[in-house]
N, C-alpha and C positions, 0 to 999 in steps of 0.2 A: 699076746705072743702069737706069732705065726705058727701054723701047723708045720710039722716036719715035712710033709709033702710039698708045701708051698716053698719052703726054704730049699729043698732038694731041686725043685723045678727051676728056681732062680739060678742056682749053681750050675745046673746042666745047661741052661740057656746061655750063661756067661761062657762056659767051656766050649759050647758049640760055636759061639761067635769068635772066640779066640782061635779055634781050630780052623774056621773058615778063613780068617785073616791070614793065618800061617800058610794054608794051602794056596791061597791067592798069591801070596808073596813068592812061594816056591814056583808057582806056574809062571809068574811074571819074570822070575829069575832064570827060567829056562830049564828047570830040573827035569821036567817031563818030556822034553824034546830031545831028539837025537842030535848029537854034536858032530861037527866037522872034525876029522882026525887031526891030531897035532903034527903028523908027519907031512912033509911037503909032497904035493901031488907029483906023480910021475909024468914028465912031459911026453907027449905023443910025437915022436919023430917020424916024419914021413919023408918021401923022396923030394929033395929040394933042387933037383936038377931042372934047369929051364926056368928057374925063378929069378926075376930081375931084382937086384939089390940096390937100395938107395941109401946114400949117406945122409945121416941126420945130425943135427947139432942143437944143443940147448940154447934157447933165445929168451932173454928177459924182456917181458912186455910191461909197460906201465899199467898200474891198476886204476888210474884216474882217467876219466874222459871229460872233455870240456864240451859245453853246449852254450849256444847263444840264446838268451831269453831273459825273462823277468820272473823272479820268484815272488809269488803273492800268497799271503796267508788265506786260509779258508774263512776265518772269522776275523774281523777288525773291530776294534773299539777305540773310541777317542775319549779320553778323560782329561785332556789338557785344559779345557775350559774350567774344570773344577780345581785342578791342581794349581794353575797359574793365576787364579783369581786373587786380586789384591785384597789384603785384609785392611779394612778401614777402622779408624778409631770408633769405638762404641759398638762394634759388631758383637752380637751375642753368639756364644759357642754351641748352643743347642742342648746343653745339659739341663737337667731339671734345676730350677732355681734361677736360670737365666744369668749366669755369671758373665760379666762383661770382661772382654780381654782387650787390652790396648797394646798394639805393637806397631813399631815404625818400620816400614819396609826399607831395606838398604837402598842407597841411591843407585840409579841405573836400572831399576826394575820397572 
């Protein structure tokens, strides 16, 4: 059986780890930082005489842009020679025991 001091040391280490995690979560949540007040800021009004005003309007712009070119992948692999290989009568399937498989390809292949 463990000594009382060893058990107490393990409990204190676990509590310290939990306290550290809680303090870290509070820090990341912004508890220790000053916040911006909830009231709207007071606008600073200055002298607007002599300022030229411009009329503005909301304009909808397309989010897509077109470009001319070819898209090429970074890596290419060709496995067609293995996939399109014809299966001939008497070909072994590579399993232990060498079972033969016989299949007739459909016409037009």
